[in-house]
Residue frames as qw, qx, qy, qz and C-alpha x, y, z in Angstrom:
[[0.395, 0.633, 0.621, 0.239, 5.29, 7.15, 16.53],
 [0.240, -0.116, 0.160, 0.950, 6.01, 10.31, 14.53],
 [0.229, 0.767, 0.566, -0.198, 3.24, 12.87, 14.11],
 [0.305, 0.062, 0.358, 0.880, 3.29, 15.19, 11.12],
 [0.237, 0.720, 0.411, -0.506, 1.25, 18.26, 10.51],
 [0.373, 0.106, 0.609, 0.692, 0.54, 19.08, 6.93],
 [0.286, 0.573, 0.148, -0.754, -1.11, 21.96, 5.09],
 [0.345, 0.257, 0.792, 0.433, -3.12, 21.17, 1.96],
 [0.247, 0.395, 0.001, -0.885, -4.64, 23.86, -0.23],
 [0.291, 0.335, 0.861, 0.249, -7.71, 22.93, -2.22],
 [0.222, 0.304, -0.073, -0.924, -9.82, 25.12, -4.59],
 [0.516, 0.150, -0.429, -0.726, -12.98, 24.82, -6.53],
 [0.802, -0.029, -0.457, -0.384, -14.41, 21.42, -7.13],
 [0.608, 0.112, -0.705, 0.347, -12.00, 19.66, -4.84],
 [0.052, -0.099, 0.515, -0.850, -12.77, 21.96, -1.83],
 [0.627, -0.083, -0.066, -0.772, -16.46, 21.68, -2.48],
 [0.780, -0.006, -0.611, -0.136, -16.21, 17.81, -2.66],
 [0.375, 0.066, -0.723, 0.576, -14.29, 17.70, 0.66],
 [0.265, -0.116, 0.314, -0.904, -16.71, 20.11, 2.30],
 [0.737, -0.068, -0.261, -0.620, -19.66, 17.88, 1.21],
 [0.764, 0.000, -0.638, 0.095, -18.07, 14.85, 2.91],
 [0.360, 0.012, -0.584, 0.727, -17.35, 16.67, 6.29],
 [0.212, -0.075, 0.287, -0.931, -19.58, 18.03, 9.01],
 [0.554, 0.157, 0.526, -0.626, -23.35, 17.71, 9.39],
 [0.764, 0.461, -0.038, -0.449, -24.02, 16.52, 5.91],
 [0.552, 0.530, -0.640, -0.071, -21.00, 14.27, 5.51],
 [0.913, -0.136, -0.384, -0.001, -19.53, 11.02, 6.75],
 [0.655, 0.033, -0.376, 0.655, -16.67, 12.61, 8.60],
 [0.356, -0.805, -0.353, 0.317, -16.55, 14.88, 11.62],
 [0.101, -0.868, 0.210, 0.439, -13.60, 16.95, 10.35],
 [0.614, 0.699, -0.338, -0.142, -11.25, 17.17, 7.36],
 [0.037, -0.586, 0.804, -0.096, -8.32, 15.60, 9.19],
 [0.653, -0.008, 0.724, -0.224, -10.50, 12.41, 9.85],
 [0.756, 0.587, 0.121, -0.262, -11.40, 12.40, 6.26],
 [0.353, 0.761, -0.543, -0.025, -7.80, 12.71, 5.02],
 [0.323, -0.428, 0.825, -0.178, -6.59, 10.08, 7.47],
 [0.757, 0.216, 0.558, -0.262, -9.23, 7.69, 6.11],
 [0.654, 0.725, -0.139, -0.167, -8.27, 8.40, 2.57],
 [0.097, 0.681, -0.724, 0.057, -4.59, 7.69, 3.42],
 [0.565, -0.206, 0.757, -0.255, -5.52, 4.42, 5.16],
 [0.817, 0.406, 0.353, -0.207, -7.42, 3.20, 2.19],
 [0.527, 0.773, -0.347, -0.062, -4.69, 4.12, -0.16],
 [0.186, -0.580, 0.776, -0.164, -2.20, 2.34, 2.08],
 [0.730, 0.070, 0.630, -0.256, -4.44, -0.78, 2.11],
 [0.745, 0.643, 0.028, -0.175, -4.64, -0.52, -1.76],
 [0.291, 0.757, -0.584, 0.015, -0.88, -0.38, -2.11],
 [0.388, -0.380, 0.819, -0.185, -0.34, -3.32, 0.29],
 [0.793, 0.293, 0.473, -0.247, -3.01, -5.40, -1.58],
 [0.614, 0.740, -0.237, -0.139, -1.20, -4.49, -4.87],
 [0.001, 0.644, -0.758, 0.103, 2.17, -5.72, -3.38],
 [0.607, -0.120, 0.736, -0.275, 0.55, -8.87, -2.09],
 [0.797, 0.485, 0.237, -0.272, -1.04, -9.62, -5.41],
 [0.446, 0.743, -0.495, -0.062, 2.25, -9.09, -7.25],
 [0.208, -0.481, 0.833, -0.175, 4.01, -11.59, -4.79],
 [0.726, 0.103, 0.603, -0.314, 1.19, -14.05, -5.14],
 [0.754, 0.627, -0.056, -0.188, 1.48, -14.01, -8.94],
 [0.270, 0.709, -0.650, 0.043, 5.19, -14.53, -8.69],
 [0.425, -0.252, 0.830, -0.259, 4.83, -17.45, -6.24],
 [0.809, 0.360, 0.326, -0.331, 2.12, -18.96, -8.53],
 [0.639, 0.686, -0.336, -0.093, 4.55, -18.78, -11.51],
 [0.005, 0.602, -0.783, 0.156, 7.33, -20.23, -9.46],
 [0.575, -0.113, 0.742, -0.325, 5.30, -23.15, -8.11],
 [0.822, 0.449, 0.202, -0.284, 3.97, -23.92, -11.58],
 [0.331, 0.711, -0.598, -0.166, 7.52, -24.30, -13.05],
 [0.937, 0.078, -0.336, -0.044, 8.72, -27.72, -13.75],
 [0.736, -0.638, 0.171, 0.149, 11.17, -29.16, -11.14],
 [0.816, 0.227, 0.157, 0.508, 13.82, -29.37, -13.81],
 [0.243, 0.807, 0.050, 0.536, 14.09, -25.69, -13.73],
 [0.521, -0.823, 0.170, -0.150, 15.25, -25.60, -10.08],
 [0.640, 0.363, -0.571, 0.364, 18.82, -26.32, -8.96],
 [0.718, -0.581, -0.342, 0.171, 19.68, -27.38, -5.38],
 [0.160, 0.712, -0.292, 0.618, 21.29, -24.75, -3.18],
 [0.580, -0.319, -0.615, 0.429, 22.59, -24.95, 0.37],
 [0.289, -0.904, -0.281, 0.142, 22.11, -22.45, 3.18],
 [0.529, -0.423, 0.236, 0.697, 25.75, -21.40, 2.66],
 [0.328, 0.332, 0.562, 0.683, 24.91, -20.59, -0.96],
 [0.114, -0.830, -0.488, -0.245, 22.08, -18.39, 0.08],
 [0.435, -0.822, -0.098, 0.354, 23.98, -16.57, 2.79],
 [0.503, -0.254, 0.333, 0.756, 26.96, -15.95, 0.53],
 [0.230, 0.489, 0.568, 0.621, 24.71, -14.63, -2.26],
 [0.193, -0.867, -0.391, -0.240, 22.99, -12.26, 0.03],
 [0.548, -0.725, 0.010, 0.418, 26.11, -10.87, 1.75],
 [0.645, 0.238, 0.249, 0.682, 27.82, -9.45, -1.31]]
């Protein structure tokens, strides 16, 4: 697992907002914990978005009439994917 150290500069409202969420009055013990949580939530959001897009594509594919499909063999698929 790779560990990365990053420096982020915040001013004004953003800095005040982060400060209000960290420490004795906030939900997070420190800024790093807060940022990691934000990144985790954003990652979950992105993964959910990808899943929903895939689900929509599969729903569309499964609702298509059988006449729109053509039979293929495993060899057809392998040759198509090795170009």
